[in-house]
VOPAGU-2260 file (C-alpha; in pm, 1 decimal, decimal comma):
REM VOPAGU-2260
SITE   aa  ch    i         X         Y         Z
SITE  UNK   A    0   15098,0   18758,9  -11160,1
SITE  UNK   A    1   14757,4   18668,8  -11020,8
SITE  UNK   A    2   14703,9   18408,8  -11298,1
SITE  UNK   A    3   14988,5   18204,9  -11153,8
SITE  UNK   A    4   14846,6   18237,3  -10803,2
SITE  UNK   A    5   14497,9   18145,8  -10925,1
SITE  UNK   A    6   14621,9   17836,8  -11109,2
SITE  UNK   A    7   14827,9   17724,6  -10811,8
SITE  UNK   A    8   14535,8   17787,4  -10573,9
SITE  UNK   A    9   14313,0   17572,4  -10795,8
SITE  UNK   A   10   14564,2   17287,5  -10790,7
SITE  UNK   A   11   14598,7   17313,8  -10411,7
SITE  UNK   A   12   14219,2   17313,4  -10373,1
SITE  UNK   A   13   14198,4   17000,9  -10591,8
SITE  UNK   A   14   14441,1   16825,3  -10356,6
SITE  UNK   A   15   14210,2   16856,5  -10055,9
SITE  UNK   A   16   14087,7   16516,2   -9940,1
SITE  UNK   A   17   13726,2   16628,5   -9983,6
SITE  UNK   A   18   13803,8   16701,7  -10349,7
SITE  UNK   A   19   13961,0   16363,1  -10417,9
SITE  UNK   A   20   14319,4   16438,7  -10318,9
SITE  UNK   A   21   14527,6   16128,0  -10256,8
SITE  UNK   A   22   14791,4   16150,4   -9980,1
SITE  UNK   A   23   14981,1   15859,7  -10138,6
SITE  UNK   A   24   15026,0   16051,1  -10464,7
SITE  UNK   A   25   15038,7   16416,8  -10362,1
SITE  UNK   A   26   15258,7   16605,7  -10116,8
SITE  UNK   A   27   14986,1   16868,1  -10074,0
SITE  UNK   A   28   14721,9   16602,6  -10006,2
SITE  UNK   A   29   14955,0   16444,9   -9752,9
SITE  UNK   A   30   14986,4   16779,6   -9571,4
SITE  UNK   A   31   14608,1   16821,8   -9573,8
SITE  UNK   A   32   14568,2   16470,3   -9433,8
SITE  UNK   A   33   14798,3   16555,6   -9142,9
SITE  UNK   A   34   14583,8   16854,8   -9046,6
SITE  UNK   A   35   14629,6   17210,9   -8928,6
SITE  UNK   A   36   14927,0   17157,1   -8702,1
SITE  UNK   A   37   15139,5   16994,2   -8973,2
SITE  UNK   A   38   15055,1   17272,2   -9218,8
SITE  UNK   A   39   15127,7   17545,3   -8964,2
SITE  UNK   A   40   15454,7   17380,7   -8866,2
SITE  UNK   A   41   15560,4   17371,0   -9229,9
SITE  UNK   A   42   15478,9   17741,2   -9275,8
SITE  UNK   A   43   15688,0   17819,3   -8968,4
SITE  UNK   A   44   15980,2   17613,5   -9101,6
SITE  UNK   A   45   15962,4   17786,5   -9437,7
SITE  UNK   A   46   15944,7   18129,5   -9274,2
SITE  UNK   A   47   16259,3   18052,6   -9076,6
SITE  UNK   A   48   16437,3   17925,9   -9388,5
SITE  UNK   A   49   16336,9   18243,4   -9573,7
SITE  UNK   A   50   16478,8   18464,5   -9298,9
SITE  UNK   A   51   16801,1   18264,8   -9294,6
SITE  UNK   A   52   16831,1   18290,8   -9673,5
SITE  UNK   A   53   16782,1   18668,5   -9654,2
SITE  UNK   A   54   17062,4   18688,8   -9400,2
SITE  UNK   A   55   17282,1   18479,4   -9629,8
SITE  UNK   A   56   17206,8   18712,0   -9922,5
SITE  UNK   A   57   17288,4   19008,7   -9702,6
SITE  UNK   A   58   17621,8   18838,8   -9642,1
SITE  UNK   A   59   17690,1   18799,2  -10012,2
SITE  UNK   A   60   17511,1   18478,5  -10115,2
SITE  UNK   A   61   17329,6   18461,0  -10446,4
SITE  UNK   A   62   16983,3   18621,6  -10427,1
SITE  UNK   A   63   16831,5   18319,5  -10602,4
SITE  UNK   A   64   16855,9   18137,7  -10269,3
SITE  UNK   A   65   16613,7   18391,4  -10118,6
SITE  UNK   A   66   16376,5   18362,6  -10416,0
SITE  UNK   A   67   16371,6   17983,6  -10378,1
SITE  UNK   A   68   16290,2   18000,2  -10007,1
SITE  UNK   A   69   16034,5   18276,3  -10053,5
SITE  UNK   A   70   15859,4   18067,0  -10319,1
SITE  UNK   A   71   15845,1   17777,6  -10070,5
SITE  UNK   A   72   15700,5   18010,4   -9807,0
SITE  UNK   A   73   15435,6   18146,2  -10042,2
SITE  UNK   A   74   15345,2   17794,3  -10156,7
SITE  UNK   A   75   15302,3   17663,0   -9804,2
SITE  UNK   A   76   15116,5   17980,1   -9703,1
SITE  UNK   A   77   14873,8   17911,4   -9986,2
SITE  UNK   A   78   14817,6   17560,7   -9850,3
SITE  UNK   A   79   14750,0   17715,8   -9509,2
SITE  UNK   A   80   14502,5   17960,8   -9662,6
SITE  UNK   A   81   14322,7   17676,1   -9840,5
SITE  UNK   A   82   14305,4   17479,6   -9515,5
SITE  UNK   A   83   14104,2   17768,6   -9370,2
SITE  UNK   A   84   13898,2   17822,9   -9687,5
SITE  UNK   A   85   14078,6   18142,6   -9784,2
SITE  UNK   A   86   14233,2   18230,0  -10119,8
SITE  UNK   A   87   14519,7   18436,3  -10256,5
SITE  UNK   A   88   14252,5   18678,2  -10379,4
SITE  UNK   A   89   14142,6   18731,0  -10019,3
SITE  UNK   A   90   14499,9   18833,3   -9935,9
SITE  UNK   A   91   14519,1   19061,8  -10239,9
SITE  UNK   A   92   14187,1   19220,2  -10139,8
SITE  UNK   A   93   14321,6   19284,9   -9790,3
SITE  UNK   A   94   14637,4   19441,4   -9931,7
SITE  UNK   A   95   14425,6   19659,0  -10161,1
SITE  UNK   A   96   14215,2   19766,6   -9863,7
SITE  UNK   A   97   14531,8   19878,1   -9686,2
SITE  UNK   A   98   14669,2   20065,8   -9986,2
SITE  UNK   A   99   14725,0   20429,7   -9904,4
SITE  UNK   A  100   14690,7   20371,7   -9531,5
SITE  UNK   A  101   14997,4   20431,9   -9320,4
SITE  UNK   A  102   15123,8   20112,3   -9162,0
SITE  UNK   A  103   15117,0   20287,3   -8826,7
SITE  UNK   A  104   14752,3   20392,0   -8877,1
SITE  UNK   A  105   14652,1   20045,8   -8998,9
SITE  UNK   A  106   14807,7   19875,8   -8698,8
SITE  UNK   A  107   14641,8   20124,2   -8461,1
SITE  UNK   A  108   14302,0   20056,2   -8622,4
SITE  UNK   A  109   14346,3   19681,9   -8561,4
SITE  UNK   A  110   14418,5   19745,8   -8193,9
SITE  UNK   A  111   14111,0   19968,4   -8169,3
SITE  UNK   A  112   13893,5   19702,4   -8336,5
SITE  UNK   A  113   14023,3   19435,1   -8097,7
SITE  UNK   A  114   13957,9   19659,2   -7798,4
SITE  UNK   A  115   13602,8   19732,7   -7919,7
SITE  UNK   A  116   13536,2   19361,1   -7975,5
SITE  UNK   A  117   13666,7   19277,3   -7628,0
SITE  UNK   A  118   13446,5   19543,8   -7470,3
SITE  UNK   A  119   13145,2   19411,4   -7662,0
SITE  UNK   A  120   13196,8   19067,9   -7507,8
SITE  UNK   A  121   13163,9   19190,8   -7150,6
């Protein structure tokens, strides 16, 4: 599984303008050339389409529709990660860090960290 993500991440990285990506020849390069807001908007659109596809599947539609939209969401999320110099491996590392931790505990620890950071800024 991670080989596919690594290969795709490498292609996305190669499409950055700084790495020679050409917006006239590459959809990914074109997104990078439009900047953060265009990339974030696209992730939001794909997230909405994924939710709508899940609702359709719940209503009896073919599950392949959800897979298609989820793949689009992951792809555009990877572009977003690359925009901020993050990788799929960074996400996998974060998921591994959370493994075995209750979701409730993990969320509470984030709130505590935020509170401590805010208090440190005073």
